[in-house]
RODO-2510 file (C-alpha; in nm, 4 decimals, decimal comma):
residues 452
     n   res          X          Y          Z
     1     m    -2,9916     4,0537   -11,2989
     2     s    -3,1683     3,7394   -11,3126
     3     r    -3,5329     3,7008   -11,2768
     4     r    -3,6328     3,3658   -11,0506
     5     a    -3,9651     3,2130   -11,0335
     6     s    -3,9938     2,9595   -10,7609
     7     t    -4,2316     2,7224   -10,6273
     8     a    -4,2286     2,5255   -10,3480
     9     v    -4,4015     2,1727   -10,4281
    10     r    -4,4847     1,8980   -10,1396
    11     l    -4,4581     1,5531   -10,3155
    12     l    -4,6093     1,2438   -10,1547
    13     l    -4,4517     0,8550   -10,2245
    14     l    -4,6903     0,6226   -10,1918
    15     l    -4,5525     0,2481   -10,1915
    16     a    -4,8741     0,0362   -10,1910
    17     l    -4,9728     0,0419   -10,5473
    18     v    -4,9299    -0,0805   -10,8732
    19     v    -4,8450     0,2026   -11,1279
    20     a    -4,8707     0,2010   -11,5274
    21     g    -4,7590     0,4272   -11,7466
    22     g    -4,7184     0,5385   -12,1347
    23     i    -4,6173     0,7702   -12,3824
    24     a    -4,9446     0,9567   -12,5623
    25     g    -4,8915     0,9610   -12,9435
    26     p    -4,7485     1,2723   -13,1133
    27     a    -5,0207     1,5284   -13,1578
    28     p    -5,0995     1,5800   -13,5742
    29     p    -4,9159     1,8100   -13,7790
    30     a    -5,1576     2,1522   -13,8187
    31     a    -5,2857     2,2567   -14,1260
    32     a    -5,1848     2,4825   -14,4027
    33     a    -5,2511     2,8331   -14,3282
    34     t    -5,1708     3,2030   -14,3783
    35     l    -4,9009     3,3275   -14,2044
    36     t    -4,9552     3,4819   -13,8564
    37     n    -4,9396     3,8863   -13,8199
    38     p    -4,6867     3,9463   -14,1160
    39     i    -4,5594     4,2692   -14,0922
    40     w    -4,3119     4,4827   -14,2904
    41     t    -4,1163     4,8231   -14,1268
    42     v    -3,8693     5,0136   -14,3173
    43     s    -3,5277     5,2106   -14,1848
    44     s    -3,6406     5,4978   -14,4008
    45     s    -3,9744     5,6549   -14,5678
    46     t    -3,8281     5,8594   -14,7706
    47     t    -3,8365     5,7531   -15,1763
    48     g    -3,4670     5,7626   -15,2905
    49     a    -3,3279     5,6718   -14,9860
    50     t    -3,0233     5,4944   -15,0149
    51     s    -2,9077     5,1953   -14,7703
    52     a    -3,2621     5,1174   -14,6192
    53     s    -3,3015     4,8419   -14,4392
    54     y    -3,6158     4,6568   -14,4561
    55     t    -3,7363     4,3570   -14,1610
    56     y    -3,9813     4,1421   -14,2049
    57     a    -4,1494     3,9420   -13,9172
    58     f    -4,4408     3,6958   -13,9091
    59     t    -4,5471     3,3860   -13,7320
    60     v    -4,5253     3,0882   -13,9044
    61     a    -4,8652     2,8584   -13,9488
    62     t    -4,7580     2,4913   -14,0875
    63     t    -4,4789     2,3147   -13,9773
    64     s    -4,2542     2,2245   -14,2786
    65     s    -3,9028     2,1935   -14,3945
    66     l    -3,8103     2,5259   -14,5382
    67     s    -3,5764     2,7039   -14,7765
    68     s    -3,6589     3,0037   -14,8699
    69     v    -3,8364     3,2961   -14,8070
    70     t    -3,9639     3,5470   -15,0397
    71     m    -4,0969     3,9267   -14,9572
    72     t    -4,2282     4,1363   -15,2521
    73     v    -4,1008     4,5164   -15,2480
    74     p    -4,2468     4,8644   -15,4131
    75     s    -4,1578     4,8601   -15,7939
    76     g    -3,8459     5,0680   -15,8270
    77     t    -3,6636     4,8900   -15,5197
    78     a    -3,2982     4,8886   -15,6123
    79     g    -2,9621     4,8664   -15,4698
    80     t    -2,7239     4,5657   -15,3115
    81     p    -2,8838     4,3907   -15,0763
    82     t    -2,7321     4,2034   -14,7984
    83     v    -2,8560     4,0018   -14,4726
    84     g    -2,8620     4,1307   -14,1833
    85     t    -3,0424     4,0137   -13,8534
    86     v    -3,2406     3,6860   -13,9223
    87     s    -3,3962     3,4616   -13,6229
    88     p    -3,4805     3,1781   -13,5570
    89     a    -3,0973     3,0323   -13,5570
    90     s    -3,2012     2,7567   -13,7289
    91     i    -3,2544     2,9878   -14,0351
    92     s    -2,9590     3,2074   -14,0430
    93     g    -2,6589     3,2295   -14,2434
    94     g    -2,8693     3,2437   -14,5663
    95     t    -2,8582     3,4894   -14,8937
    96     i    -3,0217     3,7297   -15,0397
    97     a    -3,1063     3,8356   -15,3969
    98     l    -3,3218     4,0982   -15,5487
    99     a    -3,5053     4,0168   -15,8909
   100     s    -3,8589     4,1240   -16,0168
   101     n    -3,9658     4,3288   -15,7251
   102     t    -3,9012     4,0585   -15,5098
   103     l    -3,6571     3,9536   -15,2576
   104     t    -3,5401     3,5981   -15,2100
   105     y    -3,4023     3,4894   -14,8607
   106     s    -3,2699     3,1269   -14,9140
   107     f    -3,0806     2,9025   -14,6669
   108     t    -3,0208     2,5354   -14,5819
   109     a    -3,2921     2,3482   -14,5374
   110     a    -3,4007     2,3533   -14,1740
   111     q    -3,7812     2,2271   -13,9820
   112     v    -3,9817     2,5350   -13,8426
   113     a    -4,2855     2,4290   -13,6618
   114     v    -4,6308     2,6305   -13,6009
   115     g    -4,6184     2,8949   -13,4202
   116     t    -4,2278     3,0129   -13,5031
   117     a    -4,1707     3,3402   -13,4548
   118     v    -3,9594     3,4736   -13,7721
   119     s    -3,7669     3,7834   -13,8316
   120     i    -3,5718     3,8676   -14,1245
   121     k    -3,3760     4,2178   -14,1916
   122     i    -3,2223     4,2952   -14,5100
   123     n    -3,0056     4,5944   -14,5744
   124     g    -2,8415     4,8072   -14,8576
   125     l    -3,2062     4,8688   -15,0304
   126     t    -3,2726     5,1787   -15,2297
   127     n    -3,5954     5,2783   -15,1696
   128     s    -3,8444     5,3624   -15,5045
   129     s    -3,8843     5,6895   -15,6381
   130     t    -4,2406     5,6556   -15,6523
   131     a    -4,4416     5,7465   -15,3481
   132     g    -4,7493     5,5439   -15,2328
   133     t    -4,8636     5,3107   -15,0219
   134     y    -4,7519     4,9654   -15,0398
   135     t    -4,7825     4,5901   -14,8687
   136     s    -4,5630     4,3229   -14,9089
   137     a    -4,6592     3,9512   -15,0049
   138     i    -4,4306     3,6992   -14,7741
   139     t    -4,3922     3,3914   -14,8641
   140     t    -4,2190     3,0522   -14,7597
   141     k    -4,1067     2,7612   -14,9009
   142     n    -3,9753     2,4316   -14,9199
   143     g    -3,7834     2,4051   -15,2418
   144     a    -4,0024     2,5060   -15,5150
   145     t    -4,2952     2,4431   -15,2824
   146     s    -4,5106     2,7620   -15,0949
   147     v    -4,6010     2,6613   -14,7922
   148     d    -4,7777     2,9841   -14,6232
   149     t    -4,8393     3,3315   -14,7278
   150     g    -4,9340     3,6471   -14,5982
   151     t    -4,9651     4,0259   -14,6545
   152     t    -4,8327     4,2610   -14,4272
   153     s    -4,9578     4,5789   -14,3212
   154     s    -4,8626     4,9114   -14,5014
   155     v    -4,5829     5,1350   -14,5399
   156     v    -4,6159     5,4663   -14,6489
   157     l    -4,3156     5,6144   -14,9200
   158     t    -4,3113     5,9779   -14,9366
   159     a    -4,1112     6,2566   -15,1380
   160     t    -4,0826     6,4688   -14,8112
   161     a    -3,9670     6,3850   -14,4631
   162     l    -4,0506     6,4614   -14,1162
   163     t    -3,7916     6,5512   -13,8750
   164     s    -3,6792     6,5311   -13,5474
   165     l    -3,9344     6,2223   -13,4644
   166     g    -3,9826     6,0596   -13,1373
   167     w    -4,2269     5,7951   -12,9855
   168     s    -4,2222     5,7598   -12,6134
   169     v    -4,4380     5,5569   -12,3519
   170     s    -4,5882     5,6077   -12,0130
   171     s    -4,5250     5,2152   -11,9704
   172     s    -4,2602     4,9834   -12,1389
   173     t    -4,4123     4,6500   -11,9547
   174     v    -4,5618     4,4179   -12,1986
   175     g    -4,9140     4,4168   -12,1335
   176     a    -4,9812     4,7345   -11,9667
   177     t    -5,2497     4,8826   -11,9375
   178     g    -5,4036     5,2600   -11,9429
   179     v    -5,0537     5,3595   -12,1320
   180     s    -5,0053     5,6683   -12,2910
   181     y    -4,8417     5,6928   -12,6023
   182     t    -4,6344     6,0202   -12,7203
   183     y    -4,5446     6,1095   -13,0707
   184     t    -4,3119     6,4170   -13,1741
   185     f    -4,1828     6,5382   -13,5233
   186     t    -4,1598     6,8223   -13,7267
   187     v    -4,3482     6,8876   -14,0002
   188     p    -4,1283     7,0811   -14,2744
   189     a    -4,2797     7,4495   -14,4333
   190     t    -4,3702     7,2879   -14,7528
   191     v    -4,6204     7,1612   -14,6027
   192     s    -4,9422     7,3895   -14,6492
   193     a    -5,2343     7,1720   -14,4581
   194     i    -5,2611     6,8807   -14,2107
   195     t    -5,5875     6,7113   -14,1834
   196     s    -5,4887     6,3706   -14,0159
   197     v    -5,2072     6,2000   -13,9335
   198     t    -5,1376     5,8056   -13,8544
   199     m    -4,9099     5,6436   -13,6313
   200     t    -4,8200     5,2603   -13,6623
   201     v    -4,8178     5,0599   -13,2970
   202     p    -4,6657     4,7317   -13,2729
   203     a    -4,8964     4,4316   -13,3417
   204     g    -5,1400     4,3425   -13,0757
   205     t    -5,1967     4,6818   -12,9247
   206     s    -5,5306     4,7266   -12,8083
   207     g    -5,6989     4,9265   -12,5725
   208     t    -5,9775     5,2296   -12,6189
   209     p    -5,7526     5,5352   -12,7339
   210     a    -5,8580     5,8996   -12,6690
   211     v    -5,6583     6,2184   -12,7164
   212     g    -5,4366     6,3312   -12,4686
   213     a    -5,2140     6,6728   -12,4620
   214     v    -5,1472     6,7850   -12,8423
   215     s    -4,9697     7,0643   -12,9610
   216     p    -5,0210     7,3319   -13,1679
   217     s    -5,3056     7,4536   -13,0664
   218     g    -5,4605     7,3862   -13,4266
   219     l    -5,4254     7,0272   -13,3563
   220     l    -5,7305     7,0502   -13,0727
   221     g    -6,0497     6,9178   -13,1426
   222     g    -5,9474     6,5783   -13,3082
   223     t    -6,0466     6,1929   -13,2403
   224     v    -5,8337     5,8934   -13,2366
   225     s    -5,9069     5,5856   -13,3979
   226     l    -5,7453     5,2228   -13,3797
   227     s    -5,7390     4,9942   -13,6669
   228     g    -5,5411     4,6757   -13,6837
   229     t    -5,1701     4,8384   -13,6075
   230     t    -5,2640     5,2112   -13,7053
   231     l    -5,3957     5,5461   -13,4850
   232     t    -5,5363     5,7729   -13,6731
   233     y    -5,5748     6,1214   -13,5328
   234     s    -5,8320     6,2656   -13,7672
   235     g    -6,0790     6,5912   -13,7482
   236     i    -5,8491     6,8610   -13,7367
   237     s    -5,7522     7,1194   -14,0447
   238     i    -5,4314     7,3112   -13,9487
   239     t    -5,2669     7,5390   -14,2468
   240     l    -4,8556     7,5962   -14,2073
   241     l    -4,6778     7,8327   -14,3349
   242     t    -4,3319     7,7531   -14,1598
   243     a    -4,1597     7,4414   -14,0250
   244     t    -4,4042     7,3268   -13,6803
   245     a    -4,2931     7,0861   -13,3842
   246     f    -4,5964     6,8890   -13,3097
   247     s    -4,6695     6,6557   -13,0456
   248     i    -4,9930     6,3966   -13,0142
   249     q    -5,0294     6,2281   -12,7030
   250     i    -5,2701     5,9386   -12,7366
   251     t    -5,4145     5,7749   -12,3843
   252     g    -5,6299     5,4509   -12,3315
   253     l    -5,3948     5,2058   -12,4493
   254     t    -5,2932     4,8722   -12,3857
   255     n    -4,9433     4,7713   -12,4621
   256     t    -4,8945     4,4229   -12,7082
   257     s    -4,7868     4,1054   -12,4780
   258     t    -4,4931     4,0563   -12,7113
   259     a    -4,1573     4,2134   -12,5854
   260     g    -3,9288     4,3896   -12,8271
   261     s    -3,8004     4,6939   -13,0138
   262     y    -4,0197     4,8897   -13,1679
   263     t    -4,0535     5,2034   -13,4058
   264     s    -4,3447     5,3892   -13,5431
   265     e    -4,3845     5,4704   -13,8568
   266     i    -4,5488     5,8154   -13,8399
   267     v    -4,7888     6,0504   -14,1701
   268     t    -4,9309     6,3319   -14,2289
   269     n    -5,2547     6,3194   -14,4526
   270     l    -5,4278     6,5871   -14,6467
   271     l    -5,7792     6,4838   -14,7212
   272     g    -5,6852     6,0890   -14,6431
   273     g    -5,3443     6,1264   -14,9222
   274     p    -5,0118     6,1181   -14,7129
   275     l    -4,7832     6,4535   -14,7327
   276     d    -4,4886     6,3736   -14,4885
   277     s    -4,3397     6,0504   -14,3438
   278     g    -4,0668     5,9492   -14,1164
   279     i    -3,9328     5,6335   -13,8822
   280     t    -3,8743     5,7185   -13,4942
   281     p    -3,6164     5,5646   -13,3153
   282     a    -3,7288     5,2586   -13,1279
   283     v    -3,8806     5,1661   -12,8218
   284     s    -3,8216     4,8551   -12,6356
   285     l    -4,1104     4,6582   -12,4587
   286     t    -4,0109     4,4257   -12,1421
   287     g    -4,1962     4,1492   -11,9759
   288     t    -4,0818     3,9288   -11,7024
   289     l    -3,9356     3,5433   -11,7219
   290     n    -4,2565     3,3053   -11,6260
   291     l    -4,3016     2,9412   -11,5250
   292     t    -4,6024     2,7614   -11,4446
   293     s    -4,4762     2,3948   -11,2693
   294     p    -4,6592     2,1178   -11,1183
   295     s    -4,8371     2,1726   -10,8116
   296     s    -4,8093     1,8755   -10,6571
   297     l    -4,6259     1,5152   -10,7870
   298     a    -4,7112     1,1999   -10,6689
   299     w    -4,5876     0,8035   -10,7333
   300     a    -4,7004     0,5052   -10,6448
   301     a    -4,5260     0,1256   -10,6544
   302     t    -4,5780    -0,2111   -10,5075
   303     l    -4,2340    -0,3766   -10,3063
   304     t    -4,1329    -0,6467   -10,4760
   305     g    -3,8035    -0,7047   -10,3355
   306     s    -3,6441    -0,5645   -10,6307
   307     n    -3,5035    -0,2337   -10,7291
   308     q    -3,7823    -0,0595   -10,9246
   309     s    -3,8190     0,3194   -11,0949
   310     v    -4,1643     0,4359   -11,0892
   311     v    -4,2738     0,7712   -11,2740
   312     d    -4,5761     1,0449   -11,2028
   313     t    -4,8576     0,9592   -11,3965
   314     v    -5,0675     1,2289   -11,3290
   315     a    -5,1646     1,4309   -11,7085
   316     a    -5,1322     1,7467   -11,5343
   317     n    -4,7762     1,6649   -11,3608
   318     q    -4,5975     1,5955   -11,6911
   319     q    -4,4986     1,9632   -11,8314
   320     f    -4,3982     2,2959   -11,7752
   321     n    -4,5157     2,6493   -11,9117
   322     v    -4,2643     2,8837   -11,9741
   323     d    -4,2787     3,3095   -12,1078
   324     d    -3,9672     3,4749   -12,1576
   325     e    -4,1092     3,8122   -12,2308
   326     s    -3,7976     3,9786   -12,0636
   327     g    -3,6997     4,1013   -12,4399
   328     t    -3,3174     4,0196   -12,3499
   329     g    -3,2879     3,7397   -12,5431
   330     a    -3,0395     3,6181   -12,3003
   331     g    -3,1487     3,2508   -12,2473
   332     w    -3,2851     3,0687   -11,9469
   333     h    -3,2513     2,7489   -11,7504
   334     i    -3,5043     2,5682   -11,5198
   335     t    -3,3506     2,4251   -11,2138
   336     v    -3,5145     2,1544   -10,9386
   337     s    -3,3843     2,1063   -10,6167
   338     g    -3,5222     1,8570   -10,3441
   339     t    -3,5155     1,7323   -10,0272
   340     t    -3,4576     1,3821    -9,8866
   341     f    -3,7375     1,1260    -9,9599
   342     t    -3,7916     1,0652    -9,5860
   343     n    -4,0858     0,8546    -9,4364
   344     g    -4,0517     0,9422    -9,0233
   345     t    -3,7248     0,7757    -8,9522
   346     q    -3,6807     0,6290    -9,3094
   347     t    -3,5210     0,7720    -9,5934
   348     l    -3,4324     0,7054    -9,9473
   349     p    -3,0606     0,7251   -10,1070
   350     n    -2,9502     1,0926   -10,1421
   351     a    -2,7959     1,0066   -10,5016
   352     g    -2,9512     0,8208   -10,7539
   353     t    -3,3359     0,8158   -10,6222
   354     f    -3,4291     1,1566   -10,8188
   355     v    -3,4407     1,1950   -11,1570
   356     l    -3,5862     1,4198   -11,4519
   357     t    -3,6370     1,3301   -11,8266
   358     g    -3,8604     1,3210   -12,1801
   359     s    -4,0410     0,9679   -12,1279
   360     l    -4,2845     0,8063   -11,9254
   361     s    -4,1436     0,4620   -12,0168
   362     s    -3,7951     0,4493   -11,8815
   363     a    -3,6168     0,6727   -11,6185
   364     t    -3,2828     0,5829   -11,8443
   365     a    -3,4282     0,7778   -12,1607
   366     t    -3,1825     1,0347   -12,3102
   367     t    -3,4729     1,2270   -12,4525
   368     a    -3,5479     1,5711   -12,3958
   369     p    -3,9099     1,7150   -12,3264
   370     t    -4,1222     1,8179   -12,6163
   371     a    -4,1177     2,2103   -12,6996
   372     t    -4,3776     2,3427   -12,8333
   373     c    -4,4734     2,7054   -12,9150
   374     n    -4,8205     2,8521   -12,7338
   375     t    -4,8958     3,0700   -13,0297
   376     s    -4,5877     3,2391   -13,1365
   377     c    -4,2452     3,2261   -13,0197
   378     i    -3,8505     3,1601   -13,0963
   379     p    -3,8442     2,8076   -13,0264
   380     p    -3,6163     2,7134   -12,7336
   381     a    -3,2850     2,5258   -12,8051
   382     d    -3,1869     2,3078   -12,5481
   383     t    -2,8514     2,2046   -12,4466
   384     t    -2,9244     1,9846   -12,1175
   385     t    -2,8125     1,5898   -12,1616
   386     y    -3,1016     1,3646   -12,0339
   387     p    -3,1340     1,2047   -11,7896
   388     v    -3,0796     1,4669   -11,5177
   389     a    -2,9890     1,3311   -11,1655
   390     i    -3,1464     1,5271   -10,8961
   391     t    -2,9447     1,4974   -10,5824
   392     t    -3,1660     1,5565   -10,2826
   393     a    -3,0428     1,6538    -9,9359
   394     v    -3,1602     1,6879    -9,5805
   395     s    -3,1120     2,0562    -9,6279
   396     s    -3,0081     2,3041    -9,8709
   397     p    -3,0230     2,0486   -10,1401
   398     t    -2,8171     2,1956   -10,4709
   399     p    -3,0149     2,2730   -10,7529
   400     a    -2,9988     2,0507   -11,1088
   401     t    -3,0638     2,1808   -11,4083
   402     v    -3,3243     2,0304   -11,5927
   403     y    -3,3745     2,2407   -11,9134
   404     d    -3,1125     2,4995   -12,0146
   405     v    -3,2002     2,7306   -12,3367
   406     s    -2,9371     2,8947   -12,5541
   407     a    -2,9569     3,3084   -12,5951
   408     g    -3,1744     3,3956   -12,8740
   409     t    -3,3750     3,1711   -12,8218
   410     g    -3,7091     3,0217   -12,6448
   411     i    -3,8599     3,3815   -12,6732
   412     g    -4,2085     3,3664   -12,5771
   413     p    -4,4954     3,1199   -12,4289
   414     v    -4,3822     2,7719   -12,4805
   415     t    -4,4941     2,4356   -12,3305
   416     l    -4,2414     2,2047   -12,2321
   417     g    -4,3940     1,8301   -12,2187
   418     g    -4,7722     1,7582   -12,1952
   419     s    -4,9253     1,4657   -12,1704
   420     t    -4,9789     1,4418   -12,5418
   421     a    -4,6828     1,5080   -12,6412
   422     a    -4,4102     1,2761   -12,7782
   423     n    -4,1894     1,3125   -12,4864
   424     p    -4,3163     1,4513   -12,1612
   425     v    -4,1931     1,5344   -11,8453
   426     g    -4,1338     1,2706   -11,6689
   427     w    -4,0510     1,2596   -11,3218
   428     w    -3,9024     0,9688   -11,1916
   429     v    -3,8237     0,8033   -10,8274
   430     s    -3,6095     0,4760   -10,7922
   431     v    -3,7108     0,2520   -10,4728
   432     p    -3,4724     0,0088   -10,3732
   433     a    -3,5491    -0,3415   -10,2764
   434     n    -3,4624    -0,3056    -9,9148
   435     a    -3,7307    -0,0025    -9,9099
   436     l    -3,9723    -0,0231    -9,5963
   437     a    -4,3422     0,0399    -9,6969
   438     g    -4,5442     0,3483    -9,6105
   439     s    -4,5411     0,7285    -9,7376
   440     y    -4,2105     0,9224    -9,8565
   441     t    -4,2358     1,2970    -9,8714
   442     t    -4,0115     1,5957   -10,0128
   443     t    -4,0102     1,9169   -10,0861
   444     v    -3,8994     2,0053   -10,4256
   445     t    -3,8435     2,3659   -10,5633
   446     v    -3,8464     2,4533   -10,9439
   447     a    -3,6975     2,7808   -11,0658
   448     m    -3,6294     2,9552   -11,3690
   449     v    -3,3037     3,2139   -11,4238
   450     s    -3,2132     3,4309   -11,6881
   451     g    -2,9247     3,3036   -11,8773
   452     p    -2,8122     2,9475   -12,0170
***
């Protein structure tokens, strides 16, 4: 079902002043830095497990051309790796190789902007036979040159596995507060004692966690803490002689603001040392499509007896802020419609008057507004042809698509245009030579709709 965010805007055209406009220069490139939120997850946390999938996710810190990404794995990792799902699309279609405890994903060189969220899934691996706690060093490369690096949160491999694993949430909306997470699993009969349990959570999870309902009764009296992406339930001591089902509820959490599908690794521990582990089925956290558009627009021109085009020069009006937190990856598009520009009984033509493009210097520019990730996003792939003509009407004007994003892109917070961007949003009005002086108004509706 489409989600729509609409804003009605009253726009004023004053044919009395000279208008001037220009394009600001591009922002300088960001300096090299470490990768943001590097994460490594596995489909199986049992030592020696075959056909395991490893997924690496991170946010790019430096705008650069990239041609490969390397990811370290535990010593003894084997198998015949194959490439699974990769995003963004600009780096997909690559190949994978495993050598010297390092996976190397190579692809056709592509420009990747700072703030781009990257995810690389590798299938067909065999876990190391050595139990332990492991991190992965991820490096992005431009040819032989390293661009950004980062070390992931840890993954625990154990010799024995937990069974009947589950993770559920009381609210699946991104950013929801006061949320409860409940973890269920069965401990094998070989375990003698447990003093703590750790459970991973999505990056960005916060809040003040507290202990809710727990079972069996031997788990009562424990405390919980949240550090990074790990909840630790400690202060317990339970001895088991048979396979036992556990349930641990943690309250007071705030969901991550990033939509996605998340698993959790649960690990039982004895005095800080891991005993058993397992990976839960995924839980999907979803959000909404959000659009912030200008609250008003204004143009001004001096009548000269000639046809002319004028652009809105107000800096705040030269951008859209969009945020796709729906978690569907369906893509989205922005539409604009407007009523006839009217001054009493005088009107401007419905066709050829109202235009949007990515330029403040030309109403016929074919450039799209610049797209910039706000912290982290998958950049939008815009398929719109510019300039876009917006045909007005006295009533029920037909919306024109001014920005159209392909599925699998435009995920997360993005700014389109901006007064300091290379290509701001240009709102243009064509004033015919025979226009009469006065103030003309129109009502514009801007909407963001799910799907390309």
